[in-house]
N, C-alpha and C positions, 0 to 999 in steps of 0.2 A: 360123740364126734359128729360133725355136720355131714349130712348126706351129700354125696357127690352129685353135682348138677349133671344133667343130660340134655342133649339136643332133643327137640320135640319129635323128631323123626329123621328119616334118611335125607329128605329134602333140605332140612336145616343144616345137617352135617355137610352135605355136598356143597351147598352154597357158601358155607363158612370156610370149608377147606379149599374150595375153588377160589374164594376171595383171597385166601392166604397165598395160593399159588399164583394168582393173577396179580402181578405187581409191576414195578418199574422194569423188571427183567423182561417182561413180555412187550412192553410198549416201546422202549427205546433200545434195549440190548439185543433183543431178537432180530429186529429189522437190520441193524447195522452189521451184525454177525452174518446174517443170511446174505447180505449184499457182498460182504468181504470174502466169504467162502463159497461163492459159486451159485447163489440164488437157489434155483430149483433143486440142485443136487444136495445142498445143505438142508433144505426143507424136507426132502425125502428121507435123508438119514436121520434127521431130528425126529420125524414121526415114527420111524422104525424103532429108535432108541426109547422113545416115550412109552410105546405099547409093549416093550420087552423089559428093558432095564428099569425104566421109571415105574412101571406097573409093579414089578417084583419088589423093589425097595420100598415103595409106598405101602404095599400090602404088609410087608414085614413091620414097618413102623406103626401103621394103624392097628395091626394085629397085636403088637406088643402093648399098645395103649389100652385097647379094649379088654385084653385078657387080664391085665393087672389092675386096670381102673386107676392108674396113677400117672403122674407126669414123669419125664425121663429119668431123673435120679432114682425115684422110688420104684419105677418100673423095672429098670435093670437090676436094682438091688433085690427086688422080690423074686426075680427069675434066677439070679445067681449073684450073691453078695460080692464075690470077687471081681465082678465086672461093673460095679456101681460107677466106676470112673468114666465109663462110656456115657452114662447119663449126665454126669457133671460136664463133660466136654460138649455134649449136645446143648445143654442149657447155656453154656458159655457163648455158643455161636449166636443164639438169639439175643443174649445180653449185649454182645459186641455190635451186632448189626443194627439193633433198634436205634441207638443214638445217632449214628451217621446217616442212617436211612431217613430219620426224621428231619435231619438237616436238608436233605434233598427234597423231602416232602414239603418243607417250608418254601424252597425255591419254586416248586410247582405251584403252590398257593399264590405266591407273588405274581407269577406269570399269568395265572388265571385272572387275578384281580386287575391286572393291567389291561387285559383284553376286555373284561367286563366293564371297565370304567372308560373305555375308548382311548387308552394310552398305548395301544399296540404298536404304533410306529416306533416307539422308543426301543423295542426289543429287536428291531431289524437293524439297529445301529451296529457298527463293527465291534465296538468294545463294551456293549451294554452288559453282557453276562459277566465278564471278568470284573467290570467295575462294581456290579451289584454284589457278587459273592466276596469281593475284596473289602466291602464295607464292614464296620465293626458291629453296629447295633441292629440294622435292619434285618439281616439274615437271622440274627439271634431272636428277634421278636417273632418272626415267622416260625422259627423252630419251636418256641414256647407255645404258640397258637396251635401248631400241628400236634404236638404232644398232648396239649390240653384236650383237643377233640378226641384223640385216640383214648386218652384216659377216661373221658366221660362214657365212651362206649363200653370199655372193659369193666368199669365200675358197675354197669348194669347187669353184669353176670353173663352166663352162657346163653340162656333163653331170651331174656329181656334186653340184653345188650348186644352180644356178638351175633346171635342168630337173627334178631330183628334188623340190625344194621345191614347184614349180608343179604337179607331178603329184599331190602330196598335198593341197596347200592349195586348189587350184581346185575339185576335186570336193566337198570338204567345204564350201567356201564356197557352192557351188550348192545342196547339200542343205539347209544352214542357211537360205539365202535362201528356198527354196521352203517350208520348214517355218514360218518366221516370217510369210511372206506369206499362206499358207493360214489361219493362226490369225488374222491381222489382218482379212482380208476376211470372216471368219465372226462377227466381233463384232457385237452389236446396233447398228444404225444405220450400219454400215460401208458398206453398199451404195451410199449416197449419194456417198461418197467414190470408190467404184469407178466409178460412172457419170460423175462429174466428171472422173476421170482418163482414162477410155477413150473417152467419146463426145465427138467434136469439136463445139464450139459456135463457129461461124465469126463470130459477133458479137463474140467475144473476140479475134479475129485482128487483129494490127497489125504494122507493120514492126519494132517492138521485139521481137515474138515470134520473128521470123526471126533477128534479130541475137543474141538471147539463146540460141536453139537452136544457132546456129552456133558461138557462143563456147563453149557447153557441149560441143559435139562435139569441138573441138580439145582442151579440157581433159580430156575423158573418154577419148579414144582415144589419148592419149600422142603426139600429132602435134607436129612442130616442136620436139622436145626432144632429138633425136639418138638416142632410144631405138630407134625402128624401123629406123634405119640400122644401128645397132650389132647389133641382133638379126638383121637381114637378112644381115649379114656372117657370121653363124653358120649360115645356112640352106644346106642342101646343094643343088647344082644340079639334082638329080633330083626334088626335092620341088616339088609344084605350087604356085607362088607365088600365082596368082590365087585358087585355092580356099582357100589358107591365109589370105589377107587377108579373104576372105568369111566364113570361120569366126570370125576374130577380131572382125569388126564385129558379127556376130550374137551372139557370146558377150557382148560389151560391152553391146550394146543390151538383150539379154535380162536381164542383171543389173540394168541401170538400170530396166527395167520392173518387175522383181521388187521393187526398192527402192521404187518408186512404190507398189506393192501393200502393202509392209510399212508404209510411213509414212503415206500420205495417208488410206486408210480408217480407220486407227487413230486419227489425230488428228481426223478428221471425227467418228468415233463418240464420242469423249470431250470434244469441244468443241462438239458440236451444229452442225458445219459453220462454225464461226467462222473467217473468213478471216485474222484477226489471228494465230491460233494456227498456221495452216499456213504463213503468210508470215514465220515467225520467222527466216528466213534462216539464217546459219551457226549461230545458237543453237538451231536446231531439234533437232540431234542431242544436244547436251549439256545443254540446258535444258528444252525442251518434251517430248521423248520420255521422259526419266526420269519426268516427272510422269504421262504417259500410262501407262507401264508400271506405275507404282505403283497405279493404279486398276484394273488388270487382275486377273483371278482367278489367272492363271499369270504374273503380271508379273515375278517374280524369274527364272523359267526363261527367259521370252521376252527379258527385258533382257540376261541373261547370253549367250544365243544370239546376240542382235543385236550386242552389242559384240564378241563373239568373231569373228563374220563381218566386222565392220568392221575389226578388228585384222588379220585375214588379208588383206583387201583393201588396207589400208594397207601391210602388209608386202610383198606381191607388187609393188606399185608402187615402194616404196622400194628394193627389190632392183634393179629395172630402172633406176632413176635412178642408183644407185651404180654399177651395171655400165657404164652409158654413160660415166661419168667415168673409171672404172678402165680401160676399153678404150682410151679416148683417151690416157691416160698411158702405157699399154703400147705403143701404136702409135707415139706421138710420141717418147717418151724411152727406149723399149725396157726399161722397168722390168719386174721380175717381178710376177706377180699379187699375191703377198703384200705386197711393198713398195707397190704402187699402191693396193691395197685399204686397208691400214692408214693410208696417207697421207690417203686420201679420208675415212676414218672420223674421224681427228683433225680434219680440216678441217670436217667436218659438225658435230662437237661444238662446236668453237670458234665457228662462225658460228651455230649453234643457240642458243648462250647468250644473245646479245642478242635473238633472236626470242622466247625464253622469258621473259627478265626484262623485256621491253618491256611486259608486262601487269602488272608489279608494281613493283619498286624503280626500274626505268628508264622508268616509264610517262610521265614528263614529257618524255622524249626523243622528239621527233617529226620526221619528214621529210615535207614536204608535208602536214602535219597528220595523218600516219598513224603508228601505232606501227611498230616495226621489222619485225615479222612481216607486217603488212598492206602495208607498203611493198615488201618482197621479193616478196610475192604479186602486187602491182600491177605491179612491173617485169617479173617473169617471165611472168605470164599475160596481162597487158593490153598490154604494150609489146613485149618481145623475141620472144615466141612468134608473134604475128601477123606481125612483120617477117621472122622466119625462114621462116614458111610462105609469105609473099609472094615472098621471094627464091628459095625452093626451086621454086615454080611457074614463075617467070621463068627460072630456070636450066635446068630440065628442058624447058620449053616453047619457049624462044627462044635458049638458048645451046648446049646439047648436042643439043637436039631430042628430041621424045617418042619417036622411033624407037629411040633408044639403050635406053630403058627397056622399050619394047614388045618389042624383040628379046631382052632379058634375060628378060622374063616368058615369052616363047614357047619358051624352052629347055625348060620343063617344063609349060607351060599352053597351052590353046587361045586364051586371052585374048578371051573372048566380048564383054567390055565395052571393047574397045580404042578404039572411036570415042568412047564416052562419056568415057573417060580423056583422050583427046587434046583434046576440046573444053573440058572442065572445066579441065584444067591450063593450057591456053594462053589461054583467053578469060574463062571465067566466074569461076573461083576467085579470080584476082587482084583483080577488081572487088569481090567480096564481102569479101575479106580486108582491103582498104583501108577499107571501111565498118566492119568489126569493129574495126580498129585505132583509127580516129577515135572511134567511139562508146564503146569501152571506156576509152580515155584520158580522154575528157570525163567519163565516168561515175566513173572512179577519182578524178579531181580534183574531183568534186562540181559540175562546171559544168552537166552535163546528165545526169540520171538515166535509165538504161535502164528 
């Protein structure tokens, strides 16, 4: 049997896992949720959740992966065969997300190309985005290109593909984020946005703020997707697991905060603090920001830098999603990396086609009144992910026991936060995850808006 690949060390693991966590969820989803749910108070709650809930669940997933040395299906099966289905569900999440995520990744590449070729004025037009995604062939071509780049990295393997790409992309992403953020907060009128983003106003606090922050935490940190179990299986026993997870959570949160600095002050500056502009939701990145960039003195350069870093963020996450599915096929069917990767690439393209065309020629095709991309996003993020997270907490807390994971962590770590880990996994996380599941399903179905 082929020896399982490993990251070269803790740095390789941290950068790869952080690259997975840092994605579109950080760059566009975090800023608009922060703006919608109270700015500073949302940020404060989000950070608290990351260092408690996020830490505990990530330790559980990475611990499961390193202990078993297997991807999700094999990992759960090895620990208790009756619970293999949790690994199946986790693998399904990555398989469902990769195709439609790649569609959005293709949109990002298109926008970067327009900035790089000097055609940025087109994007500031009123209907440019809807016209572009409504086309049949162009979005599909960008989808194939994006999946092709992702496939090339994953074909390189753990050390020579994923780790090498992460060591290049993550530092560049951080530098670009800092550069755009610094420029944004120095714009005239931007400080009002900075104050709104950083200073907690508890009059804006509500239960919805907690649910939105926790939902974002799962989305942003790549939890309950099988990714952290897969990457954990590549982590060496001598590498400090607890510190590695801590570094990932701070990497992820740091980029989210930088994204807030990039987006919120800039939109505040050019909209005069108009809440409608900042609450543009998913359209914030593709509709609102190009209009903001067009009004800036260095708008072309900033726009190009912004969409380049968004592309890098999308790519590192897509790599991890593909790798989670590839590793599962390798472990389950003993396929070679080449066969597994190319199979996943073809699958992603085929399932990505209806996600792309659902905004155009197939726009009349609805599931629960949602286009195909929105439905796949709803099923993965609002339904299956919370279920996988809940089942993982119950499995670790009450089936195999938290001691199994604690002992794995202690092979290389002091595990200073062991008591916090035990309490959250067994008692607190399951309750909150059930609330997230109920609220997100009701929100997705339009019954009750978060």
